[in-house]
LUMRO-10050 format. One line per 10 residues: number of its first residue (from 1); their letters; for each residue y, z, x of N, C-alpha, C. Coordinates in steps of 0.2 Angstrom, whole numbers. Each point is the difference from the previous one (the first is absolute). Layout:
N
NUM> a> Y:Z:X:Y:Z:X:Y:Z:X  ...
END
This chain:
178
1> dtilasikve> -27:59:-58:0:-7:-1:-2:-4:7  1:3:6:-2:-3:6:-8:0:0  -3:6:-1:-7:1:-1:-3:-5:-4  2:0:-7:-3:-5:-4:1:-7:2  6:-2:3:1:-7:3:-6:-2:5  -1:6:5:-5:-1:4:-7:-1:-2  -2:4:-5:-6:-1:-4:-1:-7:-3  5:-2:-3:1:-6:-3:-1:-6:4  3:0:6:-1:-5:5:-7:0:4  -3:6:0:-6:0:4:-6:-2:-4
11> yawfrmnkkp> 0:1:-7:-6:-2:-4:1:-6:-5  -6:-2:-3:0:-5:-4:5:-2:-5  2:6:-3:5:0:-5:7:-3:2  1:-1:7:6:-2:2:1:-7:-3  6:-1:-4:1:-6:-3:7:-3:2  0:-6:1:7:-3:2:1:-5:-5  6:-1:-1:3:-5:-5:4:-5:5  -3:-4:4:3:-5:4:4:-6:-4  6:0:2:4:-6:-2:5:-2:4  4:-6:0:6:-1:4:5:6:0
21> mdvrtvikmv> 2:1:5:5:6:1:5:-2:5  7:2:-2:5:0:5:0:7:3  -1:1:6:0:7:3:7:2:0  5:-3:0:6:2:0:2:4:-5  -2:-2:-6:1:4:-7:-3:7:1  -6:0:2:-4:7:1:4:4:5  2:-3:5:4:4:5:6:3:-3  4:-4:-4:6:2:-2:-1:6:-5  -5:-1:-4:-2:5:-6:-2:7:4  -5:-1:5:-2:6:3:6:4:3
31> csdlspfiss> 4:-4:4:6:3:3:5:3:-5  1:-2:-5:4:3:-5:-4:6:-3  -6:0:-1:-3:6:-3:0:5:5  -1:-2:7:0:6:5:6:2:2  5:-3:-2:7:1:3:2:8:-1  -1:3:-6:2:7:0:-4:5:5  -6:-2:0:-5:4:5:3:-1:7  1:-6:2:2:-1:7:8:3:1  4:-1:-5:7:3:1:-1:8:0  -4:3:-4:-1:7:1:-2:3:7
41> rdqtlkytyp> -3:-5:3:-2:2:7:5:-2:6  6:-3:-3:6:-2:4:-3:-5:5  -4:-4:-2:-2:-6:4:2:-6:-5  -1:-6:4:2:-6:-3:-6:-5:-1  0:-5:-4:-5:-4:-2:3:-7:-1  -2:-5:4:4:-7:0:-5:-5:0  1:-6:-3:-5:-5:1:4:-7:1  -4:-4:3:2:-7:2:-5:-4:-1  2:-7:-3:-5:-5:0:3:-7:-1  -3:-6:1:3:-5:0:2:-3:-7
51> nllsrtiade> 5:-4:-1:1:-2:-7:-6:-5:-3  -3:-4:5:-6:-3:-3:-6:3:3  -5:1:-4:-5:4:2:-6:-2:-4  -6:-2:3:-6:-2:-5:-2:5:-4  -3:-1:-5:-3:4:-5:-7:2:3  -3:6:-2:-6:2:2:-4:1:-6  -7:1:1:-5:1:-6:-2:8:1  3:4:-4:-2:7:1:1:4:-6  -2:6:0:0:4:-6:6:4:2  6:-1:-5:6:3:1:0:8:0
61> nwiqqvlinl> -4:3:-5:-1:7:1:-3:4:6  -5:-4:2:-3:2:7:5:-1:6  5:-5:0:3:-1:5:6:5:0  2:2:-7:5:5:-1:-2:7:4  -7:1:-2:-3:6:4:1:0:7  -3:-6:3:1:-1:7:7:2:3  5:-3:-3:6:1:2:3:7:-1  -2:3:-6:2:7:0:-4:4:5  -6:0:2:-3:3:5:3:0:6  2:-7:3:2:-2:6:8:4:1
71> ihnaskhvge> 3:-1:-6:7:3:1:0:8:0  -5:3:-4:-1:7:0:-2:2:7  -4:-3:2:-3:1:7:6:0:6  4:-5:-1:5:-1:5:5:6:-1  1:2:-6:5:5:-2:-2:6:3  -7:2:0:-2:6:3:1:0:7  1:-5:3:0:0:8:6:-2:3  6:0:-5:6:0:3:4:5:-3  5:3:4:3:6:-1:6:-2:-5  5:4:0:6:-1:-4:4:-6:4
81> ngriiisvte> 4:-4:-5:3:-6:4:-5:-5:2  -6:1:-2:-6:-5:2:1:-6:-4  -2:-6:4:0:-6:-4:-6:-4:-1  -1:-3:-6:-6:-3:-2:2:-8:-2  -3:-4:3:2:-7:0:-7:-4:-2  1:-3:-6:-5:-5:-2:2:-8:1  -4:-2:3:2:-8:2:-6:-5:-2  2:-5:-2:-5:-6:-2:1:-6:4  -6:-3:2:0:-6:4:-6:-3:-3  -1:-7:2:-6:-3:-1:-2:-5:5
91> neqcvvvsvs> -7:-2:0:-2:-5:5:-4:-5:-4  -4:-4:3:-3:-6:-3:-4:3:-6  -4:5:0:-4:3:-5:2:6:-4  4:3:3:1:7:-3:8:2:0  1:5:-5:6:3:0:-1:7:3  4:2:4:-1:5:4:6:6:-1  -2:6:-2:5:5:-3:-1:6:6  5:2:3:1:5:5:4:6:-4  -3:6:2:5:6:-1:0:4:6  7:0:3:1:3:6:4:6:-1
101> ddgsgiinqe> -1:5:5:4:6:0:2:2:7  5:4:0:2:2:7:-2:8:1  -6:1:-2:-2:7:0:-4:2:7  -4:4:-2:-4:3:7:-5:-5:4  -2:-5:-4:-5:-5:3:-7:3:1  -4:-4:2:-8:1:1:-2:-1:7  -4:4:3:-2:-1:7:-5:-5:-1  -1:-4:6:-5:-6:0:-7:3:-2  -3:5:2:-7:3:-1:-1:1:-8  5:2:-3:0:1:-8:0:-6:-4
111> kprifsefyq> 3:-5:3:1:-6:-5:-6:-3:-4  -6:0:3:-6:-2:-3:-2:5:-6  2:6:0:-3:5:-4:5:1:-6  6:-3:0:5:2:-5:-2:-2:-7  -5:-6:0:-2:-1:-7:-6:3:-2  -3:5:3:-5:4:-2:2:5:-5  -4:1:-5:1:6:-6:1:6:4  6:4:-3:1:7:3:3:0:7  1:-5:4:2:0:6:7:3:1  1:4:4:6:3:2:2:0:7
121> gsetedenme> 4:-4:3:2:-1:7:1:7:4  -1:0:6:1:6:4:7:1:1  4:-4:-1:7:0:2:4:2:-6  -3:2:-6:3:2:-6:4:6:2  7:-1:-2:5:6:1:-1:6:-5  -1:-2:-6:0:5:-6:-8:1:-2  -3:5:2:-7:2:-2:-1:0:-7  5:1:-4:0:0:-7:2:-6:-4  0:-5:4:2:-6:-3:-3:-3:-6  3:-2:-5:-2:0:-7:-5:-6:0
131> gvrlglsivk> -5:-1:-5:-4:-5:-1:-7:1:2  -5:-4:-3:-6:1:1:-4:-5:6  5:-3:2:-2:-5:7:-5:-5:-3  1:-3:-6:-4:-6:-2:4:-6:0  7:1:0:5:-6:-1:-2:-7:5  -1:1:6:-1:-5:4:-7:-4:0  -5:5:-2:-6:-3:-2:0:-4:-6  4:3:-5:0:-5:-6:4:-6:1  5:0:4:3:-6:3:-5:-5:3  -3:2:4:-5:-4:4:-5:-4:-5
141> nviekhngkv> -3:5:-5:-5:-3:-5:3:-5:-4  5:2:-3:4:-5:-5:1:-7:3  3:1:6:2:-7:4:-6:-4:2  -5:4:1:-6:-4:2:-3:-3:-6  0:3:-5:-2:-3:-6:4:-5:-4  6:-1:3:4:-6:-1:0:-6:6  -5:1:4:-2:-5:5:5:0:5  3:6:1:6:1:5:-2:4:6  5:2:4:-2:4:6:6:5:1  -1:6:3:5:5:1:0:1:8
151> yvgsvaglgt> 6:1:2:2:0:7:4:6:2  0:4:5:4:5:1:3:-2:8  7:2:0:3:0:7:4:6:0  0:3:6:3:6:0:1:2:7  6:4:2:2:2:6:1:9:-1  -3:3:3:1:8:-2:7:2:2  3:3:-5:6:2:1:6:-4:-3  -2:-7:0:4:-5:-3:-1:-3:-6  -6:0:-3:0:-2:-7:-7:-4:-1  -1:-2:-6:-6:-4:-2:1:-5:-4
161> tlsftlpkeg> -3:-6:0:0:-5:-4:-7:-1:-3  -1:0:-6:-7:-2:-4:2:-6:-3  -4:-5:1:0:-7:-4:-7:-1:-2  2:-4:-6:-7:-3:-4:2:-7:-1  -6:-4:-1:1:-7:-2:-3:-1:-6  2:-4:-4:-2:-3:-6:-1:-7:0  -5:-3:-3:-1:-7:1:5:-3:-5  3:-6:2:4:-4:-4:-4:-3:-6  4:-1:-5:-3:-4:-6:-3:-7:3  -6:0:-2:-4:-6:3:-5:1:6
171> eagcstkf> 1:6:4:-3:1:6:-6:5:-2  -5:0:3:-6:5:-1:1:6:3  3:0:6:1:7:3:4:-1:6  1:5:4:5:0:6:-4:0:6  -3:-5:4:-3:0:5:3:0:6  7:-2:0:4:1:7:3:6:0  1:3:6:5:6:1:7:-3:0  4:5:-3:7:-2:0:3:1:6
END
């Protein structure tokens, strides 16, 4: 599925059905769907967002895929009792969704490369870590096709936060950094 998603994003037959969307609904659905997977790994997944939040214009199915990829990626890098938190904020132009973990983190030199296809960081503890290493590449491509941006913040040994922006309903894109 990941490889097919990557191919769809890269080529002309990538289709989006953008419409007004409440990102909170998508987050709740994805968290509910991934709860058994996260629990089986003895990890916790929580989310937080404001009671009032602007709607975005996005393709719900692709945003689900983005969230699944980010949560799955975080889960691979936190051990037992690891925590993954999804938080949502907004600024003048964008809704900002962040997926944070308390995992192994990323060293500074590797941050620019994590969105490259098939990239695996040098600090990966498990050489046999599952996945085809396309998830973050798909995330970046999908979000850019939504006129948003993806950001990474991390401290090696303490955890990582991957954030993405989606334009608010009525906005063309997200030109300001959050």
